[in-house]
C-alpha positions, 0 to 999 in steps of 0.5 A: 349696161346698154343691153341690160337697159334695152332688155328692161325697156323691151320688157317694159314695152311688152309689159302691157302685152304680157299683162294683156295676154295674162288678162286675156288668159284669165278672161278666157279661163273666167269665160270658160268657167262662167260658160260651164256654170251657166250650162250647169245651172240651166241644166239644174233649172231644167231638172228642177222644173221636170221634178217639180212638175212630176211631183205635182202630177203625182200629187194629182194622181194621189187625189185621183186615187183618193177619189177612187178610194172614196168610190170604193168606200161608198160602194161598201157602206152598210146601208147598201149591204142591208138593202141587198140583204132585205131585197134577197129576203123579199122585203117589199118597198112599202114595208122597209125596202124604200126605207133602206133606199132612203138610208142609202141616199141619206148616207150618200148625201152626208158623204157628199156634203161633208167632203172637202170641196163638196160643191157640185159633188154627186153620188149615184147608186145604179142597179145592174140594169142601169136604174138609179136606186139612190142619188145624193142630189135627186133634184138634179137632172137624172143621169144614165149609167155610162158604158165606162162605169160598167166594170171592176172600177174605173175613173175617167173625165167627162169633158162635156160636163167637166166632171171627174167620174169614179165608178166602183162595182157593188159586190153582194155574195161575190156577184156585181149588184150594180155600181156606185158612181161618184161625180166630182167637178174636175175644176177642183183639181185646179185648187192644187195647181198654179194659175195665172192669178197666182204668178203670170210667169208660170201657169199649169193646166190639165190636157187630155191625150186628144188635146181637150182642156179642162179649165177651172170653173169660170175660166177660159183657156189662154191657148188656141186649139192648134197650140193645145194640139201641139202640146198634146202631141209633144213627148211627156217628161221632156222640157221643150221651148215653145218656139220649137213648136210651129203653133207658137210662132209669132206669139210674143207671150209664149214663144220664149216660154218653156213647156213641160208635160207630165202624165197624171197617174191613174187618169188619161190626163197630163199636167202641162206646165208653162214657165217663162224663161225669166222665171226658169233661169232668173237673170243668168248672163248670156254667152255673148255677155260672158264673151265681152267680159272675157275680151274686156278686162275692165268688165272682169269685176262686173263679171265677178259680181255677175258670177257671184249673183249666179252662184247665189241663184244656184244656191237658191235653186239648190235650196228649192230642190232640197225643199221640194225633196223635204216636201216629198218626204213629208208627203210620204210620211203623211201618207204612211200616217194616213194608212195607219189611221185608216187601219186603226179605224177599220179595227174600231169598226170591226170591234163595233161590228163584233159588239153589235153581234154580241148584243144580237146574240144576247137578245136572241137568247133572252126569253123576253121580246125587245123592240127598239125605236130610232130617233124618229120613233121608227122600229129599227130592231125586233128580237126573235123572242117577240115572234115566238110570243106573238106569231108576227113576222119581224120583217115587216115591222122594221121602219114602222112608226110608233102608231103603225106598230101599235096598230099592228100589235092590236090586230092580234090582241083581244078587244078588251086587252089591247096596247094603248099609246106607248107614252102611257107605259112609262112609270108614274111619279109614285111608282110603276103600274104593270101593263098587260095585253092579251094575244087572241091566239091560238094559243091565247097569251097574256103579255106584260109590257114596259117602256124604257126611254133611252138617251142615245142618238140612235135609240130613243126608246125600248119596248119589252114584252114578257110572257106572263100567261102562267102567272095570269092563269095562277092569279085567275085560279087563285081568285076563283078559289077565293071567290068559291071558298068565300061563297061556300063559307058564307052560309055556315058562318051566317049560322055561327054568327046567328046562333051565337047572337041567339045564345047571347040574347037568352042569357043564363050563362056563366061569366066564363061561358058568356066570355067565350061566347063573346069571343065566338061572336066577335071572331064570327063577325070578323070572318063574315067581314073577310068573306064579304070583302073577298066576295067584293074583291072577286066581283070587282076582278071578274067584272072589271068595272062592267057593273059600274054605274058611271055618272057625272059627279061633283067631287065636292058634293061627294066628299061632303056626303061621304063625311056626313054619312061617316060614323067616326069613333065615339072619341074622335072628331069628324074628318076635315074637308078641304076643297077649292071654290071651283066645282070638280067634275068626274065620271065615276060610280058613286057607290064604288068611289064612296066605298074606296074613300070609306076604306081609307078613312077607316084605316086613317082612324084605326092607325092614328091616335085619339086627338089627331085630326084626319083631313080629306081634301080635293087637290088639282095637278095642272097638265101641259099643253092640251092635257087637262091635268088630274084631280086628287082626293087626298086623305091625310092622317097623323098616325103611326105611318109606315116604313118603305118596306111596309109601303111597298107591300101595302096593296098586297092581299091580307097584308097588314102593317100592324102585326100586333093584332090589337087593331082589327082589320082584314088586310083587304081594304087597300087591295079593293081601293086600288082595284076600284081606282084603277078601274076608273082609269086613275091611280093611287099614290101613298106617302108615309113616314114612320111616326108622322102619318100617311097620305093617300091620294086618288088621282082621277081624270077630270072632265074637260072645261065646259062638260059639267053635270049642271051645264056650267064651266069654270077654270080650276084653281089650285088654292085650297080653303076649309069648307066643312069643319 
C-alpha cells in the first residue's frame, strides 16, 4: 500500500516534468511546423514578387511591341505609297509632290495627336539620304537620322533626350526608300509602373545595362550612381537583399529592402523592383520568436494566434497570386481579341480598296470625263476619258484649286467658248441650262459640262464632260439648212402672196374661186411669217448677239412703250402693267427685248379666252451678300395652260401645245424668246397649270445701284402697284 502511494506520489512529483516534457515536445513540434511554414511563405513571397515583376516587364514589352507596330503602320500608310508613286512618275513639287508630302504630314499629325498619351510624340519620315520629307511637328528642332534607325526596323532608348525611338523602313517595290521614325517620351512607360507617390514601400524604375536610369517626367532618382551600377551588375530574375550589395551599406531606407531585376522584352532595359521587407513578408514572426514560443508554453496561445495570422497572410498571398494569374489570362484573351479586331479591320480596308478599284475601272470605261474635288475644292481625281477629250495630261491637274483648274481648261478653249466659274454650272430653280465649251484643237471639239454637288466629306463636287461635237455639228448643219431653205423660199412665196393679193383686188371671181383664193392668200401669209421667223432665228444663232445694240434701259419705260404700241385683239383689253416705284435699269438691245416681250404677249392673247386679263409686271428677286439679285419681266395670262409634258417641250422649234389647228402660229416664237433672253445673260422661267393659265418670266441681271441711265440711284423695293390700266 505504501509502495502504491510512493509511486503515485512520484508520479505526482514528476507530473510537472512530464507535463513540461509534453509541452516541450509539443512546443518543439509547433516550432518546427511554424519554422517550416515561415520558410514556405517566404519562398512563396519571393516567387510572387518574381512572377509579378516578370509580368509587369512583359506588359512593358507589349507596350514596346505596340510602339514597333505603330511605326510599321506609319511606314505603310497610303499617303507614303502615293508620294513614292508620284515621285516615280516624275511629278514636280509644284504640281502635286508637295501636296503628297503635306498629306503625309497631315496623317502623321493625326496619328500623333490621337494616340493615347500623345504629349511629346513625334513622327518623322526620312528619305534614303537622311533628309526629312515629313514631320508631324515641324515647329520642333530638326532631327537627324541616327545610325540606329538604318536597318530592317528597330527600337531603342535615347537617354539624352529621354525618348523611346522606333524605326521602320519604308519599302517601295521591295526596296528601302527611307525610314519612318516614331519618337515617344520614355516617361510614358512610368504610367504603368509603381512610383513612390503610390506606395512608399514599393518602387519600380527602368534601368539600362550600363546603369543609366530613365525617370518619370519631372522626377529625380532616389538612388545614387554607385547603387544604380550595382543593380545593373546584378543577375536578372533573382531576388536579392539590398544589404548584400556594398553600395547599399549604411543606407537606412534601402539596406533591408529586396531588389529584383527583370529584363523588358524587345528593349535593352530592365524593370527594377524595390520592395520593403515589411511589404514582402507582412508581419511574419522571426525564428527567435518561434523559439521563445517553443520554450515558453505560456506563449503557445500567442504562437497559435500568430500562426493563424500567418495562415491568413498565406491565403492572402495565394489569393493575390491567383488574381495575378487571372489578370494574365485576361491579358492573353484581350490580346487575342485585339488580334481578331485587327484582322477584321484589315479585311474592311481590303474591301474598301477593292471597291475603289472597281469605281476606277468604271470611270476608266465611261466615255464621259469626270473630275472630283475634295473638301478644300482641290482636284483629287481625273478620269482617263478627260485626257482623250482635251489632250491634257491628268497628272499636273491633281491638287489644283478650282480657279487654277478653270484657268488650265480655258488655255485650250476657243476665246468665245470658255469655262466660267464652276458655281454657274449648277442648274437653276426653273430647270437646268446646258453649258458648253469649245476645244480649239486640233481637232476642234465641243464639250457639254455639268456640275453635281456632293454631300460627302472627301468629295465636295463632281464636274463631268461629255463630247457633243457631232450633236453640235448636226445642229449647225440643220440651222444652215433652215436658213438657206427659208431664204430660197422667200422669193417664190413673195410672188404667191403678191399675185394672190392682185387677184383678190381685181374681183370678178365666183364665190368658190374667191374662197379658194382667200385660203391661198391666208396660208401664203402664214408661210411668209414662218420664213421670216426662221430667218430671224438663224440670224440670232449665227451672230450670237454680235449685232445687238446694247444700251442702258429703264424697264418700266420699256414696258409702257411696248404696251402702248401693242395692238390687242378687237374684243380684248390692253395688258395690265404692274411695276414698283423704283426705276429698274438693265443693259440690253431694245428692239430684241421688245420682240421677245411681244412674242409672249401674242401667245398670252391667243391662248386665253375673251374677257380674261393679261398682266405684265416687273418683279425683283434679292440676292445674298454682294449679289445684286435679278429683275424679272413677268407676263401672266388665265388661259388654257399646259401640262408638265407640254411645258417640257415649249422651247422646241415648231412645237405647239394646241394641235387642233384653230389657233394660228408657227411654233417658233418661244424658241426665239429663249435665244434672245439667254444672249442677254438671262433665263426664261415658265410656270403653267392646265386650265389655270401660264406665267412667263424673263430674269435679267440689273445694273448695280448708282449705275443708271440718268445718273440717279435708288434702292430696289419688292412691293408692286398698278401704274397703267
